[in-house]
C-alpha angles and dihedrals in degrees: 000000000000121000121203123196121190116229109239100179137096119246115290098022126100123162139134091293096050098102137049119236114289121266111208125216113195106216096152094198103116100252113211106175128019134203131182119203142123095272096169098042096239095125095254127106114251127192125233126181136180114245133171107298099003152346126303119208128202104198114210108237098169120142099196145011123307135042124265140146090285095055096093132042122232113293117276115209119209115190115223096179123073117246113257115213 
């Protein structure tokens, strides 16, 4: 599971009220490493994480501010290991 919390603060200030409540995305793939970047060049931050056998992407499909259960599309798995037959 990956939890995302929206930053609510202005630059230079972090305290116990800095983030909105977490929104959980159940990917159930055993994420090991995580990266946040605009992987599809649409101006919105996407999430990528290393899983067994490849990388799983959560493309950001949001249409407005905030984070909710509709912020990311279904996970997209990209294999980085060749298939062994």
